[in-house]
N, C-alpha and C positions, 0 to 999 in steps of 0.2 A: 554187041557186048561192050564195046568201047563207049558206045553212047550211054549205056547203062552205067558204066563205071564213071563216066563224066558226070552224069546226073547224080550218082552217089557221092562223088567228090564235091559237087556243088552243094549238095544237101549237107554233107559234113562241114563244108566251109561255112555255109549259112548258119548251121548250128553252132559252130565255133565262134562265128561273128556275133551271134546272139548271146552266147555265153560270155564273150569278151565285153559286149555292151552291158550285159547285166553286171559283170564284175566292175566295169567302169562306174555304173550307177551305184553299186554297193560301196565302191571306194569313195565316190562323191558324198554319199550319205554318211560314210564313216568320217570323212573330213568335216562335214557339217556337224555331226555329233561331237567330234573332237573339239571343234570351235565352241560349240555349246558347253561342253565340259570345261574347256579352258575359261570360258566366260563365267561358268558356275564357280570354278575355283577362285577366279578373281573376285567374284561377288562374295564368296565365302571368306576369302582372305580379308576383303574390305569389311565384311560383317564382323570378322574376328577382331580386326583393328578397332572398329567402332565399339564392339563389345568390350574390348580391353579399356578403351577410353571411358566408356560408360561405367565400367567397374572401378576405374581409378576415380572418376567423379563421385560415384556412390561412396567409395571409401572416404574421400575428402568430406563429403556431406555428412557421413556418419561421425567423423571426427568433430565436425562443427556441431552436430547435434549433441554429441557428448559434452562439448564445451558449453553449449546452451543449457543443457540439463544441469551441469555443475553450477552455472550462473543462476539458474532458476532455483536450485536448492539453496544457494547462498542467500538469494533474495527472500526465499521462504523463511530461512533461519532468521534473517534480519527482521522480517515482518513479525515473526513470533517473538523476538526479543523486544521489538517496539510494542507489541500488544501486551507483553508482560509488564513493560515499563509503564504503559498507559494504565493498566489495571492497578499497578502500585500507586501511580499518581492519583488515580480516582479514589483509592483507599485513603491516601493521605488527605486529599481534598475533602472526603467525607468526614474524616476525623477532625479536620480543621473547621468544617462547617458545624459539627457537633460542639466543638469547643467555643466557636463563635456564638452559637445559640446559648450555651451556658454562660458565656461572658455577657451576652445581651441580657439574660435573665438577672445576672448579678448586677449589671449596670442599672436595670430597672429597680431592683431592690435598693441599691445605693442611692439612686435618684429619689426614691420615696423616703429613705432615711434622711437624705440631705434636705428634702423639702420639709420634713418634720422638724429637723434641726433648725432650719431657717425660720420656720414659723415660731418655734420655741424661742429662738434667739430674738426674733422680732418682738414677741410678747415680753420677753425678759427686758429688752431694750426699752419698750414702752413703760414697763414697770419701773425700770431704773431711771428713765427720764422723769416719770412722775415723782419718783422718790427724790431725784435731784432737784426738781422744781419745788417740791415740798420743803426740802432742806434749805434751799435758797430763800424761799418765802419765810421760813421760820426764823432764819437768821436776820431777816429784815422785818420781821414782825407782821407779815402780811398773809400769813397762811390762813385760809378760810377755815373756820371751825376751831381754830386754836386761839388761846388767850395770848394777847400780845405781851411781850416782855415787860413793857412799861406798866401793864396792869398788875403784874405779879411783883412789882417792885424791883424789877431788873434781876430776878433770880435765874433767868434763862430757861425756865420750864415752858413747855409748849402744851 
C-alpha cells in the first residue's frame, strides 16, 4: 500500500507539475499578449498623434483653400469689371467708328463741293482774266473786233 500511495503521490506530483507548466505557458502567453497589447496601444497612440497632426494640417489646408477661394472670387469680380469696361469701350469705339464714317461721308461731300467751287473759281478766273485782257486791250486800242479809239475820233467807245 505504501507503494500505491507513493505512485499516487507521484501521479499527483506529475499532474501538479503539468498544471504548473501549463500555468507557466499561459503566463508566458499572457505576457506575450500583454506586450502585443502594449505595442498596439503605442501604435494607436502614434496613430492618434499622426491623426491629430493630419487633422491640424487639414484644418490649415482648409483655411488656405478658403483664402484661395476668396482670392478667386476677387479675381472673378475683377475679370467681370474688366469685361464690363471692355464692353463699354467697344460700345464707345463702335460709336466713334460710326461718327468717323459720318465724318468721312461729310468730308467726301465737302471735297466734292470744294472741287466744284475750285472749278467754278477757275472758270471765273479765266473769265476775269479774259475780261482784264479785253479791258487792257481796249484801253490800248488793240482789242480784236473792237473799233479803235482813233477811228471813233477819240470818243473812247469800243
